[in-house]
Backbone as CSV, one residue per row, in Angstrom:
resi,resn,N_x,N_y,N_z,CA_x,CA_y,CA_z,C_x,C_y,C_z
1,MET,-37.630,-9.039,-20.055,-36.608,-8.803,-21.037,-35.277,-9.409,-20.619
2,GLN,-34.962,-9.322,-19.333,-33.744,-9.828,-18.814,-33.567,-11.336,-19.093
3,ALA,-34.642,-12.082,-18.844,-34.590,-13.547,-19.063,-34.420,-13.825,-20.555
4,GLU,-35.112,-13.061,-21.419,-34.970,-13.280,-22.881,-33.550,-13.000,-23.310
5,LEU,-33.000,-11.906,-22.797,-31.589,-11.558,-23.169,-30.606,-12.614,-22.736
6,THR,-30.824,-13.136,-21.519,-29.941,-14.171,-20.994,-30.022,-15.450,-21.857
7,ARG,-31.248,-15.816,-22.253,-31.409,-16.988,-23.175,-30.741,-16.760,-24.499
8,LEU,-30.756,-15.549,-24.965,-30.152,-15.234,-26.257,-28.602,-15.161,-26.177
9,VAL,-28.135,-14.395,-25.162,-26.703,-14.105,-25.059,-25.916,-15.252,-24.399
10,GLY,-26.490,-15.937,-23.438,-25.786,-17.021,-22.736,-25.104,-18.026,-23.659
11,PRO,-25.861,-18.605,-24.606,-25.227,-19.585,-25.496,-24.166,-18.974,-26.402
12,LEU,-24.274,-17.712,-26.788,-23.315,-17.068,-27.592,-21.995,-16.913,-26.854
13,VAL,-22.115,-16.564,-25.572,-20.932,-16.428,-24.691,-20.274,-17.800,-24.564
14,ALA,-21.047,-18.820,-24.250,-20.557,-20.144,-24.037,-19.851,-20.720,-25.294
15,GLU,-20.389,-20.398,-26.492,-19.755,-20.865,-27.724,-18.334,-20.330,-27.862
16,GLN,-18.037,-19.208,-27.243,-16.695,-18.625,-27.404,-15.820,-19.034,-26.201
17,GLY,-16.335,-19.998,-25.381,-15.533,-20.483,-24.283,-15.441,-19.547,-23.083
18,LEU,-16.457,-18.694,-22.946,-16.443,-17.680,-21.859,-17.579,-17.985,-20.900
19,ASP,-17.531,-17.386,-19.722,-18.583,-17.503,-18.752,-19.306,-16.135,-18.705
20,LEU,-20.634,-16.192,-18.723,-21.439,-14.971,-18.592,-21.505,-14.652,-17.086
21,GLU,-20.877,-13.604,-16.663,-20.846,-13.231,-15.263,-22.019,-12.292,-14.909
22,GLU,-22.365,-11.451,-15.837,-23.441,-10.478,-15.556,-24.021,-9.980,-16.872
23,LEU,-25.328,-9.738,-16.864,-25.986,-9.149,-18.015,-26.957,-8.128,-17.437
24,ASP,-26.844,-6.931,-17.820,-27.603,-5.850,-17.239,-28.093,-4.911,-18.296
25,VAL,-29.326,-4.391,-18.147,-29.895,-3.411,-19.023,-30.339,-2.233,-18.197
26,LYS,-29.811,-1.025,-18.540,-30.188,0.191,-17.786,-30.484,1.302,-18.786
27,PRO,-31.454,2.167,-18.434,-31.711,3.303,-19.264,-30.482,4.240,-19.285
28,ALA,-30.216,4.811,-20.464,-29.115,5.729,-20.636,-29.613,6.829,-21.581
29,GLY,-30.331,7.812,-20.965,-30.937,8.850,-21.795,-32.075,8.237,-22.618
30,ARG,-32.035,8.462,-23.936,-33.068,7.896,-24.781,-32.756,6.489,-25.281
31,ARG,-31.642,5.992,-24.844,-31.185,4.643,-25.204,-31.173,3.780,-23.969
32,ARG,-30.851,2.491,-24.226,-30.586,1.583,-23.123,-29.165,1.072,-23.250
33,LEU,-28.539,0.903,-22.110,-27.200,0.337,-22.065,-27.340,-1.173,-21.755
34,VAL,-26.880,-2.013,-22.650,-26.813,-3.450,-22.482,-25.400,-3.810,-22.139
35,ARG,-25.160,-4.174,-20.873,-23.833,-4.480,-20.413,-23.651,-5.971,-20.221
36,VAL,-22.695,-6.567,-20.921,-22.455,-7.982,-20.883,-21.080,-8.195,-20.288
37,VAL,-20.978,-8.785,-19.106,-19.704,-9.011,-18.422,-19.374,-10.503,-18.559
38,VAL,-18.166,-10.773,-19.109,-17.756,-12.160,-19.331,-16.340,-12.362,-18.734
39,ASP,-16.059,-13.638,-18.428,-14.725,-13.963,-17.901,-14.404,-15.376,-18.386
40,ALA,-13.150,-15.751,-18.182,-12.696,-17.094,-18.584,-11.452,-17.447,-17.772
41,ASP,-11.180,-18.706,-17.613,-9.885,-19.110,-17.048,-8.814,-18.547,-17.990
42,GLY,-7.808,-17.939,-17.424,-6.798,-17.328,-18.276,-7.095,-15.921,-18.692
43,GLY,-8.294,-15.412,-18.374,-8.600,-14.058,-18.682,-9.349,-13.935,-20.039
44,VAL,-9.718,-12.686,-20.307,-10.426,-12.357,-21.548,-9.576,-11.332,-22.323
45,SER,-9.314,-11.632,-23.580,-8.515,-10.760,-24.399,-9.389,-9.693,-25.119
46,LEU,-8.762,-8.675,-25.629,-9.529,-7.693,-26.421,-10.147,-8.313,-27.658
47,ASP,-9.442,-9.283,-28.234,-10.014,-9.979,-29.402,-11.253,-10.744,-28.973
48,ASP,-11.266,-11.372,-27.797,-12.440,-12.067,-27.277,-13.641,-11.096,-27.178
49,VAL,-13.347,-9.922,-26.593,-14.363,-8.922,-26.374,-14.912,-8.403,-27.738
50,ALA,-13.985,-8.132,-28.626,-14.435,-7.588,-29.943,-15.276,-8.628,-30.696
51,SER,-14.835,-9.890,-30.704,-15.575,-10.915,-31.397,-16.995,-11.140,-30.768
52,LEU,-17.011,-11.190,-29.439,-18.314,-11.379,-28.767,-19.215,-10.192,-28.999
53,ASN,-18.657,-8.980,-29.027,-19.446,-7.767,-29.265,-20.118,-7.886,-30.615
54,GLN,-19.388,-8.284,-31.647,-19.952,-8.426,-32.988,-21.086,-9.465,-33.007
55,THR,-20.821,-10.585,-32.358,-21.765,-11.713,-32.366,-23.079,-11.296,-31.607
56,VAL,-22.897,-10.712,-30.454,-24.102,-10.320,-29.660,-24.861,-9.188,-30.378
57,SER,-24.123,-8.250,-30.929,-24.791,-7.137,-31.651,-25.628,-7.668,-32.841
58,SER,-25.054,-8.588,-33.595,-25.798,-9.165,-34.703,-27.035,-9.926,-34.215
59,ALA,-26.898,-10.674,-33.124,-28.038,-11.409,-32.589,-29.103,-10.488,-32.077
60,LEU,-28.717,-9.387,-31.415,-29.723,-8.457,-30.936,-30.453,-7.749,-32.111
61,ASP,-29.685,-7.408,-33.168,-30.274,-6.776,-34.329,-31.202,-7.721,-35.077
62,ASP,-30.925,-9.012,-35.032,-31.749,-9.994,-35.767,-32.994,-10.433,-35.011
63,THR,-33.160,-10.009,-33.763,-34.305,-10.397,-32.981,-35.068,-9.126,-32.524
64,ASP,-36.171,-9.284,-31.939,-36.904,-8.119,-31.409,-36.840,-8.033,-29.912
65,VAL,-35.859,-8.680,-29.310,-35.748,-8.734,-27.844,-35.535,-7.322,-27.248
66,MET,-34.921,-6.429,-28.010,-34.708,-5.062,-27.500,-35.789,-4.117,-28.013
67,GLY,-36.745,-4.631,-28.765,-37.787,-3.761,-29.301,-37.231,-2.781,-30.281
68,ASN,-37.888,-1.658,-30.433,-37.481,-0.644,-31.413,-36.550,0.425,-30.811
69,ALA,-36.399,0.431,-29.492,-35.606,1.455,-28.856,-34.117,1.239,-29.143
70,PRO,-33.368,2.336,-29.380,-31.933,2.181,-29.626,-31.219,1.713,-28.326
71,TYR,-30.126,1.058,-28.541,-29.338,0.550,-27.391,-27.868,0.726,-27.671
72,VAL,-27.112,0.718,-26.614,-25.642,0.711,-26.692,-25.195,-0.603,-26.056
73,LEU,-24.369,-1.348,-26.775,-23.909,-2.659,-26.252,-22.483,-2.457,-25.718
74,GLU,-22.280,-2.934,-24.508,-20.958,-2.891,-23.859,-20.621,-4.341,-23.458
75,VAL,-19.527,-4.874,-24.015,-19.036,-6.199,-23.620,-17.721,-5.929,-22.902
76,THR,-17.589,-6.475,-21.747,-16.424,-6.211,-20.902,-16.093,-7.397,-20.019
77,SER,-14.950,-7.337,-19.391,-14.608,-8.346,-18.406,-14.700,-7.731,-17.037
78,PRO,-14.866,-8.559,-15.971,-15.015,-7.997,-14.636,-13.755,-7.285,-14.206
79,GLY,-13.930,-6.214,-13.421,-12.765,-5.489,-12.872,-12.248,-6.129,-11.643
80,VAL,-11.195,-5.589,-11.134,-10.551,-6.148,-9.929,-11.502,-6.045,-8.742
81,ASP,-12.468,-5.155,-8.805,-13.363,-4.957,-7.637,-14.529,-5.927,-7.646
82,ARG,-14.577,-6.866,-8.584,-15.663,-7.840,-8.615,-15.540,-8.745,-7.386
83,PRO,-16.636,-8.949,-6.702,-16.593,-9.830,-5.510,-16.361,-11.260,-5.945
84,LEU,-15.618,-11.982,-5.142,-15.349,-13.393,-5.380,-16.451,-14.180,-4.650
85,THR,-17.383,-14.686,-5.401,-18.512,-15.347,-4.854,-18.687,-16.795,-5.292
86,GLU,-18.146,-17.112,-6.431,-18.301,-18.428,-6.989,-16.948,-19.203,-6.958
87,PRO,-16.961,-20.517,-6.936,-15.720,-21.238,-6.928,-14.787,-20.835,-8.105
88,ARG,-15.353,-20.577,-9.283,-14.523,-20.185,-10.424,-13.859,-18.813,-10.202
89,HIS,-14.497,-17.909,-9.458,-13.909,-16.629,-9.143,-12.656,-16.796,-8.289
90,TRP,-12.777,-17.665,-7.289,-11.646,-17.929,-6.375,-10.521,-18.586,-7.188
91,ARG,-10.875,-19.546,-8.050,-9.824,-20.239,-8.835,-9.089,-19.260,-9.731
92,ARG,-9.821,-18.311,-10.293,-9.206,-17.344,-11.159,-8.363,-16.309,-10.420
93,ALA,-8.540,-16.242,-9.096,-7.771,-15.335,-8.238,-6.513,-16.022,-7.717
94,THR,-6.179,-17.234,-8.116,-4.977,-17.920,-7.598,-3.778,-17.026,-7.835
95,GLY,-3.010,-16.878,-6.772,-1.814,-16.013,-6.799,-2.086,-14.607,-6.384
96,ARG,-3.317,-14.218,-6.207,-3.670,-12.859,-5.850,-3.913,-12.754,-4.361
97,LEU,-3.643,-11.573,-3.807,-3.949,-11.237,-2.396,-5.417,-10.882,-2.322
98,VAL,-6.129,-11.547,-1.382,-7.533,-11.274,-1.236,-7.910,-10.994,0.243
99,ARG,-9.008,-10.348,0.426,-9.563,-10.136,1.758,-10.992,-10.573,1.722
100,THR,-11.390,-11.332,2.749,-12.758,-11.842,2.750,-13.294,-11.931,4.174
101,ALA,-14.590,-11.753,4.316,-15.279,-11.998,5.588,-15.371,-13.500,5.810
102,LEU,-15.341,-13.931,7.068,-15.569,-15.280,7.410,-17.017,-15.454,7.839
103,ALA,-17.569,-16.596,7.512,-19.024,-16.832,7.818,-19.268,-16.763,9.325
104,ASP,-18.273,-17.182,10.123,-18.459,-17.161,11.582,-17.958,-15.850,12.227
105,GLY,-17.748,-14.861,11.429,-17.368,-13.533,11.933,-15.869,-13.268,11.693
106,GLY,-15.568,-12.006,11.595,-14.201,-11.603,11.380,-13.839,-11.565,9.900
107,GLN,-12.592,-11.197,9.623,-12.061,-11.137,8.269,-10.704,-11.814,8.210
108,VAL,-10.364,-12.183,7.055,-9.014,-12.761,6.818,-8.451,-12.198,5.521
109,GLU,-7.144,-11.997,5.517,-6.466,-11.568,4.288,-5.309,-12.518,4.020
110,GLY,-5.249,-12.994,2.791,-4.171,-13.901,2.421,-4.087,-14.048,0.941
111,ARG,-3.094,-14.786,0.491,-2.910,-15.041,-0.935,-3.570,-16.374,-1.278
112,VAL,-4.352,-16.369,-2.387,-4.966,-17.617,-2.860,-3.881,-18.516,-3.442
113,VAL,-3.699,-19.651,-2.796,-2.676,-20.621,-3.238,-3.326,-21.604,-4.210
114,ALA,-4.573,-22.027,-3.912,-5.305,-22.993,-4.735,-6.760,-22.822,-4.452
115,ALA,-7.553,-23.247,-5.415,-9.019,-23.249,-5.255,-9.623,-24.265,-6.201
116,ASP,-10.696,-24.913,-5.686,-11.443,-25.823,-6.555,-12.938,-25.691,-6.192
117,ASP,-13.739,-26.597,-6.635,-15.206,-26.497,-6.396,-15.595,-26.622,-4.938
118,ASP,-14.702,-27.144,-4.091,-14.991,-27.373,-2.693,-14.376,-26.378,-1.725
119,ALA,-13.170,-25.886,-2.013,-12.413,-25.138,-1.032,-11.445,-24.169,-1.651
120,VAL,-10.923,-23.290,-0.786,-9.904,-22.337,-1.134,-8.754,-22.488,-0.107
121,VAL,-7.521,-22.509,-0.631,-6.382,-22.494,0.285,-5.732,-21.107,0.225
122,LEU,-5.714,-20.512,1.402,-5.089,-19.158,1.524,-3.793,-19.285,2.268
123,GLU,-2.814,-18.492,1.838,-1.596,-18.411,2.615,-1.707,-17.098,3.438
124,ILE,-1.651,-17.318,4.765,-1.872,-16.208,5.683,-0.658,-16.155,6.577
125,ALA,0.118,-15.068,6.543,1.290,-14.917,7.348,2.217,-16.112,7.244
126,GLY,2.438,-16.641,6.020,3.357,-17.722,5.805,2.806,-19.112,6.059
127,ARG,1.568,-19.219,6.470,0.952,-20.532,6.764,-0.266,-20.760,5.849
128,ARG,-0.405,-21.955,5.408,-1.614,-22.212,4.516,-2.775,-22.734,5.333
129,ARG,-3.938,-22.205,4.935,-5.144,-22.571,5.676,-6.275,-22.864,4.601
130,ARG,-6.959,-23.975,4.771,-7.988,-24.381,3.889,-9.354,-23.939,4.411
131,PHE,-10.173,-23.331,3.539,-11.517,-22.896,3.855,-12.467,-23.497,2.854
132,GLY,-13.532,-24.114,3.334,-14.628,-24.514,2.484,-15.313,-23.273,1.969
133,HIS,-15.950,-23.330,0.827,-16.608,-22.129,0.259,-17.665,-21.597,1.251
134,GLY,-18.328,-22.469,1.998,-19.339,-22.053,2.944,-18.769,-21.268,4.119
135,GLU,-17.480,-21.358,4.331,-16.865,-20.648,5.451,-16.471,-19.205,5.045
136,LEU,-16.531,-18.909,3.767,-16.074,-17.607,3.291,-17.234,-16.761,2.841
137,GLY,-17.125,-15.472,3.076,-18.081,-14.533,2.487,-17.598,-14.047,1.163
138,ARG,-18.044,-12.893,0.753,-17.667,-12.324,-0.531,-16.222,-11.842,-0.399
139,GLY,-15.338,-12.384,-1.190,-13.942,-12.001,-1.212,-13.704,-10.816,-2.149
140,ARG,-12.597,-10.137,-1.915,-12.205,-9.032,-2.813,-10.673,-9.154,-3.049
141,VAL,-10.289,-9.050,-4.290,-8.876,-8.998,-4.647,-8.344,-7.685,-4.153
142,GLN,-7.189,-7.699,-3.528,-6.551,-6.469,-3.075,-5.597,-5.963,-4.134
143,VAL,-5.599,-4.693,-4.369,-4.706,-4.114,-5.386,-3.308,-4.100,-4.838
144,GLU,-2.368,-4.660,-5.583,-0.945,-4.671,-5.192,-0.165,-3.986,-6.282
145,PHE,0.605,-2.992,-5.920,1.393,-2.282,-6.893,2.623,-3.046,-7.243
146,ARG,3.096,-3.913,-6.372,4.243,-4.758,-6.593,3.941,-6.178,-6.080
147,ARG,3.693,-7.066,-7.028,3.316,-8.429,-6.644,4.619,-9.175,-6.189
148,PRO,4.465,-10.181,-5.334,5.635,-10.890,-4.778,6.638,-11.404,-5.838
149,GLU,6.107,-11.931,-6.935,7.033,-12.414,-7.952,7.895,-11.347,-8.606
150,GLU,7.493,-10.075,-8.380,8.274,-8.923,-8.945,9.341,-8.456,-7.976
151,ARG,9.377,-8.972,-6.786,10.369,-8.560,-5.776,11.752,-9.047,-6.181
152,VAL,12.706,-8.244,-5.973,14.074,-8.581,-6.402,14.716,-9.598,-5.419
153,GLU,14.455,-9.476,-4.176,15.049,-10.338,-3.171,14.299,-11.661,-3.008
154,GLY,14.848,-12.726,-3.497,14.348,-14.083,-3.211,12.855,-14.302,-3.499
155,ARG,12.387,-15.456,-3.053,11.016,-15.814,-3.205,10.178,-15.303,-2.075
156,ALA,9.001,-14.774,-2.383,8.057,-14.402,-1.373,7.125,-15.553,-1.098
157,GLY,6.453,-15.519,-0.008,5.454,-16.569,0.202,5.749,-17.381,1.448
158,SER,5.526,-18.686,1.349,5.543,-19.530,2.517,6.928,-19.899,2.984
159,GLY,7.908,-19.676,2.153,9.282,-20.028,2.507,9.699,-21.402,2.092
160,ASP,8.758,-22.261,1.693,9.198,-23.559,1.206,9.563,-23.437,-0.239
161,ASP,10.582,-24.179,-0.660,11.145,-23.999,-1.969,10.636,-25.004,-3.005
162,ASP,9.551,-25.756,-2.648,9.063,-26.683,-3.645,8.185,-25.950,-4.630
163,ASP,8.149,-26.448,-5.841,7.324,-25.851,-6.878,6.046,-26.621,-7.104
164,GLU,5.685,-27.473,-6.176,4.497,-28.266,-6.309,3.254,-27.366,-6.086
165,PRO,2.207,-27.526,-6.876,0.993,-26.756,-6.672,0.343,-27.277,-5.328
166,ALA,-0.346,-26.347,-4.714,-1.012,-26.694,-3.449,-2.221,-27.557,-3.758
167,ASP,-2.507,-28.522,-2.902,-3.685,-29.322,-2.986,-4.782,-28.663,-2.198
168,PRO,-5.879,-28.158,-2.811,-6.894,-27.502,-2.009,-7.625,-28.458,-1.065
169,GLY,-7.280,-29.714,-1.119,-7.950,-30.685,-0.222,-7.298,-30.714,1.101
170,THR,-6.110,-30.174,1.301,-5.437,-30.255,2.584,-4.797,-28.893,2.918
171,ASP,-4.667,-28.647,4.205,-3.875,-27.445,4.638,-2.593,-27.941,5.241
172,GLU,-1.838,-27.002,5.853,-0.537,-27.351,6.379,-0.632,-28.434,7.424
173,ALA,-1.718,-28.485,8.153,-1.905,-29.501,9.235,-2.493,-30.814,8.708
174,GLY,-2.709,-30.882,7.366,-3.244,-32.101,6.755,-4.756,-32.203,6.807
175,ASN,-5.421,-31.092,7.103,-6.883,-31.076,7.185,-7.518,-30.862,5.822
C-alpha cells in the first residue's frame, strides 16, 4: 500500500511545487492515519497545505488504494526536529544554527552559511568551514529564541561586513 500511495501522492505534491518528505500510514483506532509531510524552498504556507489536502483527499476518494476502511488525512510540513539528511534540507536550513555528528567522529555546531548539492559551509566560532555531505551525519536545527539578526547590537556572525553570499565551494582557507 505504501508504494501505491507514493505513486499516487508523489506527482500531486510535485504539481504544487513541493517535495514529498515523508508519507506514512498508521492505524489510529478503527481508522488509519495517512500523514503526508511536504516541504519547499521558502517554506510551505497554510494555503499550500490546504490546497494539497483537498487534492490528495479527492485522489484517495477516487481510487481504491485505501480500500473501504476510513482514514484521516494529515498534510503537514516538517518540524524543526526533522533531521537534516538531504542536500535540500541543509540548503533550507541556511541561516539556522545546527548541530551535527561528523562522519569521522565528534560533533560540530555552527550556523549554515551556504549549502548546495555537494557541500555545506558552517560558520563555527566566527570561522567558515566547508564540509562535503559525506563528512556530515544527521544534522539538527537548534532552537534559538533570539536569532542573530534580531540582536540590537551590531551584526552577529563572522565579523566581515560584506553582504556577499558564501560560496559553498570554498572555505575561509580557500579549500
